[in-house]
C-alpha positions as CSV (number, residue, x, y, z in Angstrom):
1,M,130.5,142.0,161.6
2,E,126.8,141.9,162.6
3,A,124.7,138.8,161.8
4,P,122.3,139.3,158.9
5,D,118.7,140.4,159.7
6,E,115.6,138.5,158.8
7,C,116.0,139.4,155.1
8,G,119.6,138.3,155.1
9,H,121.0,141.8,155.0
10,R,123.8,143.1,157.2
11,N,123.3,146.4,158.9
12,E,125.8,149.1,157.9
13,P,127.4,151.3,160.6
14,E,125.3,154.4,161.0
15,N,128.0,156.7,159.8
16,K,128.1,155.0,156.4
17,V,124.4,155.2,155.6
18,R,123.1,158.5,154.2
19,S,119.6,159.1,153.1
20,I,117.6,161.6,151.2
21,E,114.1,162.6,152.0
22,I,112.5,164.3,149.1
23,I,110.4,166.9,150.9
24,D,110.2,170.0,148.7
25,E,111.1,171.4,145.3
26,Q,114.6,172.5,146.4
27,V,115.6,169.0,147.6
28,L,113.9,167.4,144.6
29,S,115.9,169.5,142.2
30,V,119.1,168.1,143.7
31,I,118.4,164.5,142.9
32,L,115.6,164.4,140.3
33,D,116.3,165.0,136.7
34,A,112.6,165.2,135.8
35,L,109.2,165.3,137.4
36,E,106.3,165.7,135.1
37,K,103.4,167.9,136.3
38,Y,99.9,167.6,134.8
39,D,96.9,169.9,134.6
40,D,94.9,167.6,137.0
41,Y,97.5,168.3,139.7
42,T,99.2,164.9,139.6
43,A,102.9,164.3,139.0
44,T,105.0,161.5,137.6
45,L,108.5,160.8,138.9
46,L,110.5,160.4,135.7
47,E,114.1,159.9,136.8
48,C,116.0,159.8,140.1
49,K,119.7,159.8,140.6
50,L,121.4,159.5,144.0
51,N,124.2,161.8,145.0
52,E,127.4,160.0,146.0
53,G,127.0,158.2,149.3
54,E,123.2,158.3,149.4
55,T,121.4,155.0,149.7
56,E,117.7,155.9,150.5
57,V,114.9,157.7,148.7
58,V,111.6,158.7,150.3
59,I,109.3,159.6,147.4
60,P,107.0,162.5,148.5
61,E,103.2,162.3,148.4
62,V,103.0,165.9,147.2
63,Y,105.4,167.9,145.1
64,D,105.6,171.7,145.0
65,S,102.8,171.9,147.6
66,L,100.3,171.2,144.8
67,Y,101.0,168.1,142.7
68,I,100.2,164.7,144.0
69,V,102.8,162.1,143.0
70,T,100.7,159.3,141.5
71,E,103.1,157.5,139.2
72,I,106.7,156.3,139.0
73,G,107.7,156.5,135.4
74,I,109.4,154.2,132.9
75,N,113.0,153.5,134.0
76,A,112.7,156.1,136.8
77,F,115.2,154.3,139.1
78,S,116.7,152.0,136.4
79,N,120.2,150.9,137.3
80,C,120.3,153.3,140.2
81,V,123.6,152.3,141.7
82,G,123.7,152.5,145.5
83,L,119.9,152.5,146.0
84,M,119.3,150.4,149.1
85,S,116.0,151.6,150.4
86,V,112.9,153.3,148.9
87,E,109.7,154.5,150.5
88,I,106.7,154.7,148.2
89,P,103.8,156.9,149.3
90,N,100.2,155.8,149.3
91,T,99.4,158.3,146.5
92,V,101.2,156.2,143.9
93,L,98.7,154.4,141.7
94,S,101.1,153.0,139.1
95,I,104.7,152.1,138.6
96,K,105.7,151.9,134.9
97,K,107.8,149.5,133.0
98,N,111.3,148.8,134.3
99,A,111.1,151.5,137.0
100,F,113.5,149.6,139.3
101,Y,115.3,147.6,136.6
102,G,118.9,146.7,137.7
103,C,118.5,148.0,141.3
104,K,120.5,145.0,142.6
105,E,121.5,146.7,145.8
106,L,117.9,147.4,146.8
107,K,117.2,145.8,150.2
108,E,114.2,147.5,151.6
109,V,110.8,148.7,150.3
110,H,108.8,150.8,152.7
111,I,105.1,151.6,152.6
112,S,102.6,153.0,155.1
113,D,99.3,151.9,153.6
114,L,98.7,148.2,152.7
115,P,95.4,148.8,150.8
116,A,97.1,151.4,148.7
117,W,100.0,149.1,147.9
118,C,97.6,146.3,146.9
119,N,96.0,148.8,144.4
120,I,99.3,149.8,142.6
121,E,99.4,148.8,138.9
122,F,102.9,147.3,138.3
123,E,103.6,147.3,134.5
124,N,106.1,144.4,134.7
125,F,108.1,142.6,137.4
126,Y,110.9,145.1,137.2
127,S,108.3,147.8,138.1
128,N,108.0,146.3,141.6
129,P,111.0,147.1,143.8
130,I,110.3,143.9,145.8
131,H,111.7,142.0,142.8
132,Y,115.2,143.0,144.1
133,A,114.6,143.7,147.8
134,H,112.7,140.5,148.5
135,C,111.3,142.3,151.6
136,L,108.5,144.7,152.3
137,Y,108.2,146.9,155.4
138,L,104.9,148.2,156.5
139,N,105.2,151.2,158.9
140,R,108.9,150.3,159.4
141,E,108.1,146.7,160.4
142,L,109.3,143.7,158.2
143,V,106.2,142.0,156.8
144,T,106.4,138.2,157.3
145,S,102.8,137.6,158.0
146,L,100.3,139.5,155.9
147,I,96.7,140.2,156.7
148,I,94.8,141.9,153.9
149,P,92.1,143.9,155.7
150,D,88.4,144.2,155.0
151,G,87.7,146.9,152.5
152,V,90.4,145.8,150.1
153,T,88.6,144.7,147.0
154,V,91.6,143.9,144.8
155,I,95.2,142.9,145.0
156,K,96.8,144.0,141.7
157,K,99.0,141.6,139.7
158,G,102.5,141.3,141.1
159,A,101.9,143.3,144.4
160,F,103.8,140.8,146.5
161,R,105.8,138.9,143.8
162,G,109.3,138.2,145.0
163,C,108.5,138.9,148.7
164,S,110.4,135.8,149.9
165,K,110.2,136.7,153.6
166,L,106.4,136.5,153.5
167,K,105.5,133.3,155.4
168,S,101.7,133.6,155.7
169,V,98.8,135.5,154.1
170,S,95.3,136.0,155.3
171,I,92.9,137.6,152.8
172,A,89.6,139.2,153.8
173,K,86.4,138.1,152.1
174,S,86.0,141.5,150.4
175,V,88.9,140.8,148.0
């Protein structure tokens, strides 16, 4: 068996890990029970269920080529058994109450835009998937040293709560 990585997780053999990338309406309809579309061309992910054997979800920035995914709704991933990795796009502005409640198998939270992550409104600590994963990956790299860049003016409450692998933080004067 392999030694644990920096987060204390053991890598599964490749043939055991399956992932789903939500890239279009057809794929979304397979795993999402509900996605609310609004007149202002935004969308809220309301509920997501994994098919058997799937462990990863990549939330899309755009749904149906028109609606920008800006919110993860109340209980959207609540008690999602088997969810080990989630990628949250930079279009998400808020994650509602208990969105990731009970996701005890969650090991990785992936983002690609640190300023966007700093600006997400987390409704409670179960809203932030880091609560269970304890790790944050920026552009597929584990974040252990965090540099908040110039131009970031706010770090919303709870953005890094539970990120136990974070060893150092440097914050720009603009915050």
